[in-house]
Structure formats: structure tokens, C-alpha cells
N, CA, C and O atoms as CSV, one atom per row, in Angstrom:
chain,resi,resn,atom,element,x,y,z
A,1,UNK,N,N,-15.594,10.295,-6.218
A,1,UNK,CA,C,-15.638,8.858,-6.160
A,1,UNK,C,C,-14.356,8.351,-5.497
A,1,UNK,O,O,-13.258,8.764,-5.869
A,2,UNK,N,N,-14.495,7.464,-4.526
A,2,UNK,CA,C,-13.323,6.896,-3.861
A,2,UNK,C,C,-12.523,6.033,-4.817
A,2,UNK,O,O,-13.046,5.486,-5.788
A,3,UNK,N,N,-11.267,5.931,-4.519
A,3,UNK,CA,C,-10.323,5.167,-5.335
A,3,UNK,C,C,-9.569,4.242,-4.401
A,3,UNK,O,O,-9.099,4.663,-3.344
A,4,UNK,N,N,-9.454,2.981,-4.790
A,4,UNK,CA,C,-8.755,1.981,-3.985
A,4,UNK,C,C,-7.584,1.425,-4.760
A,4,UNK,O,O,-7.662,1.226,-5.973
A,5,UNK,N,N,-6.507,1.177,-4.056
A,5,UNK,CA,C,-5.380,0.494,-4.669
A,5,UNK,C,C,-5.093,-0.745,-3.836
A,5,UNK,O,O,-4.985,-0.672,-2.612
A,6,UNK,N,N,-4.971,-1.883,-4.512
A,6,UNK,CA,C,-4.584,-3.129,-3.870
A,6,UNK,C,C,-3.164,-3.435,-4.294
A,6,UNK,O,O,-2.839,-3.435,-5.481
A,7,UNK,N,N,-2.329,-3.693,-3.316
A,7,UNK,CA,C,-0.929,-4.020,-3.573
A,7,UNK,C,C,-0.684,-5.396,-2.976
A,7,UNK,O,O,-0.858,-5.599,-1.775
A,8,UNK,N,N,-0.282,-6.331,-3.812
A,8,UNK,CA,C,0.017,-7.691,-3.337
A,8,UNK,C,C,1.518,-7.881,-3.324
A,8,UNK,O,O,2.216,-7.552,-4.284
A,9,UNK,N,N,2.000,-8.421,-2.212
A,9,UNK,CA,C,3.436,-8.655,-2.063
A,9,UNK,C,C,3.658,-10.008,-1.403
A,9,UNK,O,O,3.008,-10.349,-0.414
A,10,UNK,N,N,4.577,-10.762,-1.962
A,10,UNK,CA,C,5.019,-12.010,-1.339
A,10,UNK,C,C,6.360,-11.737,-0.691
A,10,UNK,O,O,7.284,-11.234,-1.330
A,11,UNK,N,N,6.457,-12.078,0.602
A,11,UNK,CA,C,7.706,-11.853,1.324
A,11,UNK,C,C,7.751,-12.752,2.556
A,11,UNK,O,O,6.726,-12.954,3.207
A,12,UNK,N,N,8.908,-13.285,2.881
A,12,UNK,CA,C,9.040,-14.063,4.102
A,12,UNK,C,C,9.248,-13.179,5.332
A,12,UNK,O,O,9.388,-13.691,6.443
A,13,UNK,N,N,9.270,-11.865,5.147
A,13,UNK,CA,C,9.682,-10.953,6.209
A,13,UNK,C,C,8.595,-9.941,6.576
A,13,UNK,O,O,8.709,-8.758,6.257
A,14,UNK,N,N,7.548,-10.410,7.242
A,14,UNK,CA,C,6.460,-9.529,7.665
A,14,UNK,C,C,6.978,-8.401,8.560
A,14,UNK,O,O,6.569,-7.250,8.403
A,15,UNK,N,N,7.859,-8.718,9.480
A,15,UNK,CA,C,8.363,-7.705,10.412
A,15,UNK,C,C,9.070,-6.576,9.668
A,15,UNK,O,O,8.898,-5.408,10.014
A,16,UNK,N,N,9.856,-6.909,8.660
A,16,UNK,CA,C,10.553,-5.883,7.876
A,16,UNK,C,C,9.556,-5.052,7.060
A,16,UNK,O,O,9.722,-3.841,6.912
A,17,UNK,N,N,8.528,-5.711,6.535
A,17,UNK,CA,C,7.483,-4.976,5.825
A,17,UNK,C,C,6.832,-3.950,6.740
A,17,UNK,O,O,6.598,-2.811,6.335
A,18,UNK,N,N,6.537,-4.353,7.978
A,18,UNK,CA,C,5.884,-3.447,8.917
A,18,UNK,C,C,6.819,-2.321,9.363
A,18,UNK,O,O,6.362,-1.206,9.614
A,19,UNK,N,N,8.099,-2.595,9.464
A,19,UNK,CA,C,9.055,-1.514,9.778
A,19,UNK,C,C,9.036,-0.462,8.676
A,19,UNK,O,O,9.025,0.737,8.952
A,20,UNK,N,N,9.032,-0.921,7.425
A,20,UNK,CA,C,8.944,0.019,6.302
A,20,UNK,C,C,7.648,0.818,6.367
A,20,UNK,O,O,7.645,2.033,6.171
A,21,UNK,N,N,6.564,0.132,6.640
A,21,UNK,CA,C,5.270,0.801,6.694
A,21,UNK,C,C,5.232,1.829,7.827
A,21,UNK,O,O,4.761,2.950,7.634
A,22,UNK,N,N,5.720,1.456,8.984
A,22,UNK,CA,C,5.747,2.387,10.113
A,22,UNK,C,C,6.592,3.614,9.797
A,22,UNK,O,O,6.234,4.729,10.175
A,23,UNK,N,N,7.708,3.415,9.107
A,23,UNK,CA,C,8.548,4.543,8.717
A,23,UNK,C,C,7.808,5.441,7.737
A,23,UNK,O,O,7.879,6.666,7.832
A,24,UNK,N,N,7.096,4.830,6.794
A,24,UNK,CA,C,6.308,5.610,5.841
A,24,UNK,C,C,5.239,6.425,6.562
A,24,UNK,O,O,5.037,7.599,6.250
A,25,UNK,N,N,4.551,5.803,7.530
A,25,UNK,CA,C,3.542,6.537,8.300
A,25,UNK,C,C,4.164,7.748,8.989
A,25,UNK,O,O,3.598,8.841,8.956
A,26,UNK,N,N,5.314,7.562,9.607
A,26,UNK,CA,C,5.986,8.674,10.291
A,26,UNK,C,C,6.421,9.752,9.299
A,26,UNK,O,O,6.258,10.944,9.558
A,27,UNK,N,N,6.972,9.328,8.165
A,27,UNK,CA,C,7.496,10.277,7.178
A,27,UNK,C,C,6.405,11.056,6.448
A,27,UNK,O,O,6.670,12.136,5.920
A,28,UNK,N,N,5.185,10.525,6.412
A,28,UNK,CA,C,4.113,11.183,5.656
A,28,UNK,C,C,3.050,11.803,6.560
A,28,UNK,O,O,2.008,12.248,6.079
A,29,UNK,N,N,3.306,11.834,7.844
A,29,UNK,CA,C,2.344,12.429,8.781
A,29,UNK,C,C,2.015,13.847,8.336
A,29,UNK,O,O,2.906,14.681,8.168
A,30,UNK,N,N,0.724,14.110,8.147
A,30,UNK,CA,C,0.276,15.435,7.745
A,30,UNK,C,C,0.335,15.711,6.251
A,30,UNK,O,O,-0.149,16.749,5.800
A,31,UNK,N,N,0.919,14.798,5.471
A,31,UNK,CA,C,1.009,15.025,4.025
A,31,UNK,C,C,0.356,13.921,3.198
A,31,UNK,O,O,-0.016,14.160,2.049
A,32,UNK,N,N,0.210,12.728,3.750
A,32,UNK,CA,C,-0.374,11.639,2.964
A,32,UNK,C,C,-1.856,11.886,2.756
A,32,UNK,O,O,-2.512,12.550,3.559
A,33,UNK,N,N,-2.365,11.347,1.676
A,33,UNK,CA,C,-3.765,11.546,1.304
A,33,UNK,C,C,-4.595,10.274,1.476
A,33,UNK,O,O,-5.731,10.209,1.006
A,34,UNK,N,N,-4.051,9.288,2.130
A,34,UNK,CA,C,-4.745,8.024,2.378
A,34,UNK,C,C,-5.883,8.260,3.367
A,34,UNK,O,O,-5.691,8.893,4.404
A,35,UNK,N,N,-7.065,7.747,3.039
A,35,UNK,CA,C,-8.210,7.816,3.939
A,35,UNK,C,C,-8.105,6.722,4.997
A,35,UNK,O,O,-8.247,6.974,6.194
A,36,UNK,N,N,-7.855,5.506,4.529
A,36,UNK,CA,C,-7.656,4.360,5.433
A,36,UNK,C,C,-6.970,3.256,4.649
A,36,UNK,O,O,-6.931,3.272,3.419
A,37,UNK,N,N,-6.437,2.308,5.383
A,37,UNK,CA,C,-5.800,1.176,4.716
A,37,UNK,C,C,-5.929,-0.065,5.576
A,37,UNK,O,O,-6.090,-0.001,6.795
A,38,UNK,N,N,-5.854,-1.186,4.900
A,38,UNK,CA,C,-5.899,-2.485,5.551
A,38,UNK,C,C,-4.688,-3.263,5.060
A,38,UNK,O,O,-4.336,-3.202,3.882
A,39,UNK,N,N,-4.061,-3.987,5.962
A,39,UNK,CA,C,-2.969,-4.882,5.585
A,39,UNK,C,C,-3.418,-6.280,5.991
A,39,UNK,O,O,-3.695,-6.549,7.160
A,40,UNK,N,N,-3.482,-7.159,5.003
A,40,UNK,CA,C,-4.047,-8.497,5.201
A,40,UNK,C,C,-3.046,-9.550,4.752
A,40,UNK,O,O,-2.200,-9.299,3.893
A,41,UNK,N,N,-3.158,-10.742,5.349
A,41,UNK,CA,C,-2.385,-11.886,4.866
A,41,UNK,C,C,-3.350,-12.874,4.239
A,41,UNK,O,O,-4.416,-13.152,4.789
A,42,UNK,N,N,-2.974,-13.395,3.099
A,42,UNK,CA,C,-3.777,-14.376,2.388
A,42,UNK,C,C,-3.776,-15.686,3.179
A,42,UNK,O,O,-2.716,-16.272,3.398
A,43,UNK,N,N,-4.929,-16.141,3.600
A,43,UNK,CA,C,-5.021,-17.380,4.399
A,43,UNK,C,C,-4.578,-18.607,3.607
A,43,UNK,O,O,-4.084,-19.579,4.178
A,44,UNK,N,N,-4.756,-18.555,2.296
A,44,UNK,CA,C,-4.423,-19.698,1.460
A,44,UNK,C,C,-2.977,-19.678,0.980
A,44,UNK,O,O,-2.467,-20.683,0.485
A,45,UNK,N,N,-2.318,-18.529,1.128
A,45,UNK,CA,C,-0.926,-18.391,0.685
A,45,UNK,C,C,-0.135,-17.630,1.740
A,45,UNK,O,O,0.116,-16.435,1.584
A,46,UNK,N,N,0.262,-18.313,2.815
A,46,UNK,CA,C,1.029,-17.641,3.861
A,46,UNK,C,C,2.255,-16.941,3.272
A,46,UNK,O,O,2.913,-17.460,2.370
A,47,UNK,N,N,2.542,-15.764,3.797
A,47,UNK,CA,C,3.647,-14.978,3.274
A,47,UNK,C,C,3.243,-14.099,2.104
A,47,UNK,O,O,4.080,-13.410,1.519
A,48,UNK,N,N,1.949,-14.122,1.759
A,48,UNK,CA,C,1.411,-13.240,0.722
A,48,UNK,C,C,0.508,-12.223,1.409
A,48,UNK,O,O,-0.455,-12.579,2.087
A,49,UNK,N,N,0.837,-10.958,1.219
A,49,UNK,CA,C,0.126,-9.870,1.880
A,49,UNK,C,C,-0.550,-8.987,0.844
A,49,UNK,O,O,-0.033,-8.778,-0.253
A,50,UNK,N,N,-1.720,-8.472,1.217
A,50,UNK,CA,C,-2.440,-7.538,0.367
A,50,UNK,C,C,-2.661,-6.271,1.179
A,50,UNK,O,O,-3.235,-6.298,2.268
A,51,UNK,N,N,-2.198,-5.173,0.628
A,51,UNK,CA,C,-2.436,-3.861,1.227
A,51,UNK,C,C,-3.579,-3.220,0.434
A,51,UNK,O,O,-3.486,-3.067,-0.784
A,52,UNK,N,N,-4.644,-2.852,1.124
A,52,UNK,CA,C,-5.783,-2.197,0.506
A,52,UNK,C,C,-5.761,-0.758,0.992
A,52,UNK,O,O,-5.917,-0.490,2.183
A,53,UNK,N,N,-5.567,0.160,0.064
A,53,UNK,CA,C,-5.393,1.565,0.409
A,53,UNK,C,C,-6.528,2.375,-0.218
A,53,UNK,O,O,-6.765,2.300,-1.424
A,54,UNK,N,N,-7.220,3.144,0.609
A,54,UNK,CA,C,-8.339,3.955,0.125
A,54,UNK,C,C,-7.945,5.427,0.062
A,54,UNK,O,O,-7.339,5.967,0.987
A,55,UNK,N,N,-8.301,6.053,-1.038
A,55,UNK,CA,C,-8.083,7.483,-1.261
A,55,UNK,C,C,-9.423,8.128,-1.580
A,55,UNK,O,O,-10.333,7.443,-2.047
A,56,UNK,N,N,-9.570,9.433,-1.339
A,56,UNK,CA,C,-10.832,10.091,-1.691
A,56,UNK,C,C,-11.037,10.210,-3.201
A,56,UNK,O,O,-12.168,10.354,-3.665
A,57,UNK,N,N,-9.942,10.151,-3.973
A,57,UNK,CA,C,-10.040,10.279,-5.428
A,57,UNK,C,C,-8.740,9.789,-6.057
A,57,UNK,O,O,-7.733,9.619,-5.370
A,58,UNK,N,N,-8.772,9.565,-7.365
A,58,UNK,CA,C,-7.564,9.179,-8.087
A,58,UNK,C,C,-6.549,10.325,-8.058
A,58,UNK,O,O,-5.341,10.089,-8.059
A,59,UNK,N,N,-7.040,11.553,-8.033
A,59,UNK,CA,C,-6.136,12.707,-7.966
A,59,UNK,C,C,-5.394,12.740,-6.632
A,59,UNK,O,O,-4.202,13.045,-6.588
A,60,UNK,N,N,-6.094,12.429,-5.553
A,60,UNK,CA,C,-5.450,12.378,-4.240
A,60,UNK,C,C,-4.411,11.261,-4.195
A,60,UNK,O,O,-3.360,11.416,-3.573
A,61,UNK,N,N,-4.699,10.144,-4.847
A,61,UNK,CA,C,-3.731,9.045,-4.909
A,61,UNK,C,C,-2.478,9.486,-5.645
A,61,UNK,O,O,-1.370,9.113,-5.259
A,62,UNK,N,N,-2.639,10.277,-6.707
A,62,UNK,CA,C,-1.483,10.772,-7.458
A,62,UNK,C,C,-0.623,11.684,-6.596
A,62,UNK,O,O,0.604,11.631,-6.671
A,63,UNK,N,N,-1.254,12.517,-5.781
A,63,UNK,CA,C,-0.501,13.381,-4.857
A,63,UNK,C,C,0.297,12.520,-3.890
A,63,UNK,O,O,1.476,12.777,-3.646
A,64,UNK,N,N,-0.346,11.506,-3.345
A,64,UNK,CA,C,0.324,10.603,-2.405
A,64,UNK,C,C,1.484,9.873,-3.080
A,64,UNK,O,O,2.545,9.688,-2.483
A,65,UNK,N,N,1.272,9.465,-4.320
A,65,UNK,CA,C,2.296,8.746,-5.070
A,65,UNK,C,C,3.541,9.603,-5.290
A,65,UNK,O,O,4.649,9.076,-5.390
A,66,UNK,N,N,3.361,10.915,-5.365
A,66,UNK,CA,C,4.481,11.821,-5.616
A,66,UNK,C,C,5.291,12.164,-4.368
A,66,UNK,O,O,6.306,12.854,-4.470
A,67,UNK,N,N,4.868,11.702,-3.200
A,67,UNK,CA,C,5.626,11.968,-1.976
A,67,UNK,C,C,6.938,11.189,-2.004
A,67,UNK,O,O,6.940,10.014,-2.373
A,68,UNK,N,N,8.049,11.811,-1.625
A,68,UNK,CA,C,9.330,11.083,-1.591
A,68,UNK,C,C,9.279,9.818,-0.729
A,68,UNK,O,O,9.902,8.812,-1.068
A,69,UNK,N,N,8.547,9.868,0.372
A,69,UNK,CA,C,8.458,8.698,1.247
A,69,UNK,C,C,7.742,7.543,0.575
A,69,UNK,O,O,8.030,6.382,0.868
A,70,UNK,N,N,6.808,7.842,-0.324
A,70,UNK,CA,C,6.107,6.786,-1.053
A,70,UNK,C,C,7.069,6.086,-2.005
A,70,UNK,O,O,7.020,4.864,-2.148
A,71,UNK,N,N,7.933,6.842,-2.651
A,71,UNK,CA,C,8.949,6.224,-3.521
A,71,UNK,C,C,9.881,5.338,-2.698
A,71,UNK,O,O,10.273,4.261,-3.148
A,72,UNK,N,N,10.235,5.787,-1.498
A,72,UNK,CA,C,11.138,4.985,-0.647
A,72,UNK,C,C,10.485,3.682,-0.204
A,72,UNK,O,O,11.130,2.634,-0.222
A,73,UNK,N,N,9.209,3.733,0.195
A,73,UNK,CA,C,8.571,2.490,0.636
A,73,UNK,C,C,8.376,1.542,-0.540
A,73,UNK,O,O,8.511,0.329,-0.380
A,74,UNK,N,N,8.062,2.069,-1.711
A,74,UNK,CA,C,7.906,1.204,-2.887
A,74,UNK,C,C,9.207,0.472,-3.198
A,74,UNK,O,O,9.188,-0.719,-3.507
A,75,UNK,N,N,10.320,1.165,-3.119
A,75,UNK,CA,C,11.625,0.524,-3.355
A,75,UNK,C,C,11.918,-0.514,-2.280
A,75,UNK,O,O,12.429,-1.594,-2.577
A,76,UNK,N,N,11.599,-0.191,-1.041
A,76,UNK,CA,C,11.833,-1.128,0.052
A,76,UNK,C,C,10.977,-2.372,-0.053
A,76,UNK,O,O,11.459,-3.482,0.173
A,77,UNK,N,N,9.704,-2.197,-0.397
A,77,UNK,CA,C,8.816,-3.357,-0.567
A,77,UNK,C,C,9.315,-4.248,-1.691
A,77,UNK,O,O,9.344,-5.471,-1.553
A,78,UNK,N,N,9.704,-3.643,-2.794
A,78,UNK,CA,C,10.206,-4.426,-3.929
A,78,UNK,C,C,11.451,-5.221,-3.533
A,78,UNK,O,O,11.638,-6.353,-3.979
A,79,UNK,N,N,12.293,-4.630,-2.704
A,79,UNK,CA,C,13.515,-5.315,-2.276
A,79,UNK,C,C,13.210,-6.504,-1.366
A,79,UNK,O,O,13.952,-7.486,-1.372
A,80,UNK,N,N,12.136,-6.431,-0.591
A,80,UNK,CA,C,11.771,-7.518,0.319
A,80,UNK,C,C,10.926,-8.601,-0.355
A,80,UNK,O,O,10.754,-9.687,0.197
A,81,UNK,N,N,10.407,-8.313,-1.530
A,81,UNK,CA,C,9.489,-9.226,-2.211
A,81,UNK,C,C,10.239,-10.356,-2.905
A,81,UNK,O,O,11.354,-10.180,-3.395
A,82,UNK,N,N,9.602,-11.512,-2.932
A,82,UNK,CA,C,10.177,-12.668,-3.623
A,82,UNK,C,C,9.748,-12.722,-5.087
A,82,UNK,O,O,10.247,-13.547,-5.852
A,83,UNK,N,N,8.823,-11.843,-5.476
A,83,UNK,CA,C,8.410,-11.694,-6.877
A,83,UNK,C,C,7.917,-10.260,-7.041
A,83,UNK,O,O,7.683,-9.577,-6.043
A,84,UNK,N,N,7.754,-9.790,-8.272
A,84,UNK,CA,C,7.300,-8.405,-8.454
A,84,UNK,C,C,5.955,-8.145,-7.775
A,84,UNK,O,O,5.081,-9.012,-7.746
A,85,UNK,N,N,5.808,-6.948,-7.236
A,85,UNK,CA,C,4.556,-6.547,-6.627
A,85,UNK,C,C,3.465,-6.483,-7.688
A,85,UNK,O,O,3.726,-6.174,-8.851
A,86,UNK,N,N,2.235,-6.783,-7.265
A,86,UNK,CA,C,1.073,-6.694,-8.137
A,86,UNK,C,C,0.204,-5.540,-7.653
A,86,UNK,O,O,-0.074,-5.427,-6.459
A,87,UNK,N,N,-0.222,-4.690,-8.568
A,87,UNK,CA,C,-1.071,-3.550,-8.239
A,87,UNK,C,C,-2.413,-3.684,-8.945
A,87,UNK,O,O,-2.480,-4.088,-10.106
A,88,UNK,N,N,-3.478,-3.342,-8.231
A,88,UNK,CA,C,-4.817,-3.237,-8.821
A,88,UNK,C,C,-5.321,-1.849,-8.480
A,88,UNK,O,O,-5.277,-1.445,-7.318
A,89,UNK,N,N,-5.794,-1.119,-9.464
A,89,UNK,CA,C,-6.287,0.241,-9.285
A,89,UNK,C,C,-7.786,0.232,-9.549
A,89,UNK,O,O,-8.232,-0.075,-10.655
A,90,UNK,N,N,-8.565,0.577,-8.512
A,90,UNK,CA,C,-10.009,0.376,-8.556
A,90,UNK,C,C,-10.766,1.650,-8.248
A,90,UNK,O,O,-10.463,2.334,-7.269
A,91,UNK,N,N,-11.751,1.978,-9.076
A,91,UNK,CA,C,-12.708,3.024,-8.755
A,91,UNK,C,C,-13.849,2.372,-7.975
A,91,UNK,O,O,-14.420,1.376,-8.419
A,92,UNK,N,N,-14.174,2.932,-6.823
A,92,UNK,CA,C,-15.261,2.404,-6.020
A,92,UNK,C,C,-16.581,2.843,-6.634
A,92,UNK,O,O,-16.871,4.038,-6.696
A,93,UNK,N,N,-17.371,1.897,-7.083
A,93,UNK,CA,C,-18.642,2.190,-7.721
A,93,UNK,C,C,-19.809,2.123,-6.742
A,93,UNK,O,O,-20.802,2.838,-6.877
A,94,UNK,N,N,-19.662,1.251,-5.762
A,94,UNK,CA,C,-20.772,1.088,-4.810
A,94,UNK,C,C,-20.222,0.555,-3.494
A,94,UNK,O,O,-19.346,-0.309,-3.471
A,95,UNK,N,N,-20.749,1.082,-2.416
A,95,UNK,CA,C,-20.391,0.626,-1.078
A,95,UNK,C,C,-21.663,0.606,-0.260
A,95,UNK,O,O,-22.263,1.657,-0.032
A,96,UNK,N,N,-22.090,-0.561,0.186
A,96,UNK,CA,C,-23.356,-0.684,0.950
A,96,UNK,C,C,-23.074,-0.942,2.408
A,96,UNK,O,O,-24.004,-1.073,3.203
């Protein structure tokens, strides 16, 4: 069963967020377990971003979470955020 994680972050610095993300992509090439991800901005709350990350399973997400680069990006995102990050952990039950 696929597993999705939604990460919401408020930040005035989209460019810095993307630099962190690009560094994470480079640092985890060949080791990350992410199937795909989407980075979105909330139309009703500019400066609020939602990262939707898909994994093949919760176990694969745990492997990804244990990567040193994942810890670095989490710290960097928290430093750029104007409030604590919000996480939603979702089991995909149906996809049509």
C-alpha cells in the first residue's frame, strides 16, 4: 500500500526552500525511496507550501527518513519556516 506524507511549511523564502530541496535531491541520488513528490503553494495563503511525498510503503518512508540528508533538509526547512512544520501521514486507500 502506498504511503503519502504531506508537509506544510510557511516561509517567505521560496528560493531558499528550493535550494534546500535541490541539495537534498543531489545528496540522496540513488538512495532515496521517494516514488514522486509535488511541491505546491496554497492559493489562499501565499507563502504557504505543501510538499506531497509518495513512498511505496511506510517502511520505505522510514528508510528515507533515516538518511542523513533527510535530517539536514528537515533542519533547514524548520529554520526557514515562520511557524512549526505540519506533517500528515497518510495510507493511500484508493486511487482512481
